[in-house]
Residue frames relative to the residue before (quaternion, step in Angstrom):
aa qw qx qy qz dx dy dz
M 1.0000 0.0000 0.0000 0.0000 0.00 0.00 0.00
V 0.1260 -0.7647 0.6315 0.0239 3.48 -0.80 1.20
L 0.0667 -0.7674 0.6376 0.0124 3.60 -0.88 0.98
S 0.0278 0.8448 -0.5286 0.0778 3.58 -0.59 1.19
G 0.4464 0.6719 -0.5179 0.2846 3.52 -0.94 0.86
W 0.3480 -0.7658 0.5032 0.1981 3.56 -0.84 0.87
A 0.5168 -0.5601 0.5014 0.4097 3.63 -1.35 0.03
R 0.3507 -0.7443 0.5374 0.1852 3.57 -0.67 1.17
V 0.7628 0.3097 -0.1879 0.5356 3.55 1.05 -0.63
P 0.4822 -0.6896 0.4459 0.3050 3.67 -0.49 1.08
G 0.7948 0.2814 -0.2182 0.4914 3.50 -1.09 0.77
T 0.6767 0.4585 -0.3336 0.4697 3.63 1.09 0.14
R 0.6001 -0.5443 0.4080 0.4208 3.63 -1.16 0.27
S 0.5610 -0.6112 0.4751 0.2934 3.51 -1.31 0.70
E 0.6023 -0.5268 0.4471 0.3998 3.53 -1.27 0.28
A 0.6231 0.5309 -0.3275 0.4718 3.59 1.03 -0.71
E 0.6552 0.4623 -0.3189 0.5054 3.70 0.89 -0.63
L 0.6543 0.5050 -0.3420 0.4470 3.58 0.85 -0.73
M 0.6697 0.4900 -0.2993 0.4710 3.60 1.04 -0.83
A 0.6080 0.5549 -0.3288 0.4629 3.58 1.11 -0.63
E 0.6566 0.4958 -0.3012 0.4820 3.52 1.04 -0.83
A 0.6853 0.4806 -0.2638 0.4794 3.60 1.05 -0.79
W 0.5643 0.6206 -0.3822 0.3876 3.57 1.14 -0.64
A 0.0343 -0.8037 0.5938 -0.0165 3.65 -0.74 1.13
G 0.4750 0.6822 -0.4193 0.3650 3.61 1.26 0.26
T 0.4580 -0.6273 0.5282 0.3430 3.44 -1.35 -0.28
A 0.0847 0.7577 -0.6435 0.0682 3.67 -1.10 0.59
R 0.5992 -0.5727 0.4345 0.3524 3.41 -1.29 0.76
E 0.7882 -0.0725 0.0555 0.6086 3.53 1.04 -0.76
V 0.2213 -0.7573 0.6065 0.0988 3.54 -1.12 0.75
V 0.0728 -0.7923 0.6058 -0.0022 3.62 -0.50 1.15
V 0.1491 -0.7486 0.6447 0.0405 3.55 -0.84 1.17
D 0.0876 -0.7838 0.6131 -0.0468 3.44 -0.87 1.36
P 0.0526 -0.8530 0.5192 -0.0092 3.57 0.03 1.26
V 0.5487 0.6691 -0.3368 0.3712 3.55 1.38 -0.08
A 0.6501 0.5770 -0.3250 0.3727 3.67 0.75 -0.85
Q 0.1250 -0.8591 0.4913 0.0702 3.61 -0.56 0.98
T 0.6901 0.3212 -0.2326 0.6055 3.53 1.52 -0.02
T 0.6713 -0.4566 0.4155 0.4103 3.40 -1.47 0.20
V 0.6482 0.5053 -0.3295 0.4647 3.65 0.83 -0.87
G 0.6188 0.5493 -0.3194 0.4620 3.57 1.05 -0.93
N 0.6378 0.5039 -0.3354 0.4762 3.56 0.81 -0.94
A 0.6821 0.5125 -0.3014 0.4258 3.60 0.61 -1.12
A 0.6921 0.4722 -0.2841 0.4662 3.64 0.84 -1.14
N 0.6772 0.4938 -0.3094 0.4494 3.68 0.85 -0.83
A 0.6445 0.5030 -0.3089 0.4859 3.63 1.15 -0.79
L 0.5659 0.5952 -0.3663 0.4375 3.58 1.10 -0.72
D 0.6706 0.4940 -0.3173 0.4534 3.60 0.83 -0.95
D 0.6876 0.4585 -0.3087 0.4708 3.57 0.89 -0.78
V 0.5571 0.5742 -0.3590 0.4806 3.68 1.09 -0.68
R 0.7299 0.4608 -0.2753 0.4233 3.50 0.68 -1.04
R 0.5994 0.6090 -0.2979 0.4256 3.52 1.23 -0.94
V 0.7705 0.3468 -0.1754 0.5053 3.48 0.90 -0.99
G 0.4686 -0.7292 0.4113 0.2820 3.61 1.30 0.10
A 0.2480 0.7721 -0.5387 0.2284 3.61 1.12 0.73
R 0.3017 -0.7564 0.5625 0.1431 3.41 -1.21 0.87
E 0.7686 0.2257 -0.1397 0.5820 3.53 1.21 -0.25
V 0.1225 -0.7855 0.6031 0.0655 3.57 -1.00 0.78
V 0.0460 -0.7756 0.6233 0.0886 3.68 -0.91 0.67
V 0.2252 -0.7628 0.5994 0.0903 3.53 -0.65 1.10
V 0.0922 -0.7672 0.6329 0.0479 3.63 -0.84 1.05
T 0.1640 0.7629 -0.6008 0.1733 3.52 -0.68 1.11
S 0.6243 -0.5469 0.4101 0.3781 3.55 -1.30 -0.14
R 0.6317 -0.5090 0.3908 0.4349 3.60 -1.14 0.34
W 0.6261 0.5441 -0.3264 0.4532 3.57 0.95 -0.85
H 0.7744 0.3527 -0.2016 0.4851 3.66 0.89 -0.80
A 0.4183 0.7556 -0.4342 0.2561 3.65 1.16 -0.10
G 0.6286 0.5392 -0.3205 0.4599 3.55 0.93 -0.84
R 0.6932 0.4547 -0.2810 0.4835 3.58 0.73 -1.14
A 0.6088 0.5493 -0.3353 0.4639 3.64 1.00 -0.79
R 0.6716 0.4794 -0.2995 0.4791 3.60 0.77 -0.91
A 0.6726 0.4714 -0.3087 0.4797 3.66 0.89 -0.80
A 0.6355 0.5044 -0.3494 0.4686 3.61 1.00 -0.74
A 0.6239 0.5446 -0.3320 0.4517 3.64 0.96 -0.83
A 0.6693 0.4887 -0.3071 0.4679 3.56 1.00 -0.89
A 0.6466 0.5134 -0.3130 0.4695 3.60 1.08 -0.72
A 0.6672 0.4188 -0.2873 0.5449 3.59 1.11 -0.50
R 0.4885 -0.6920 0.4253 0.3188 3.64 1.11 0.02
I 0.4314 0.6535 -0.4894 0.3839 3.53 1.11 0.81
S 0.3781 -0.7234 0.5023 0.2854 3.63 -0.51 1.04
S 0.2035 -0.8095 0.5501 0.0269 3.60 -0.97 0.96
S 0.1268 0.7731 -0.6197 0.0477 3.51 -0.92 0.88
A 0.2181 0.8516 -0.4398 0.1837 3.36 1.42 0.81
A 0.0839 -0.7413 0.6622 0.0703 3.45 -1.24 0.66
S 0.2981 -0.7518 0.5536 0.1987 3.54 -0.84 0.84
R 0.0345 0.7778 -0.6270 0.0265 3.50 -1.19 0.60
R 0.4902 -0.6689 0.4655 0.3092 3.56 -1.00 0.65
P 0.5275 -0.6624 0.4294 0.3139 3.65 -0.91 0.89
């Protein structure tokens, strides 16, 4: 599980840290990336972690509003994408 996102407001917790706190599932490894400040940065950093653990499949969870940028960032990071967005 790779959780990525920075703290937009200085002195506050990052999006990645907030997601890690909320995560109640199980995972072989949980990677918290509070550094990436752009969608492309999120994808590039996540790709490094995906390669390190040898994952063969990646599922990107995002909002409908953000799905187009996430798909473009995945393509820029050379992650094949067949993502479809849906509301929870």
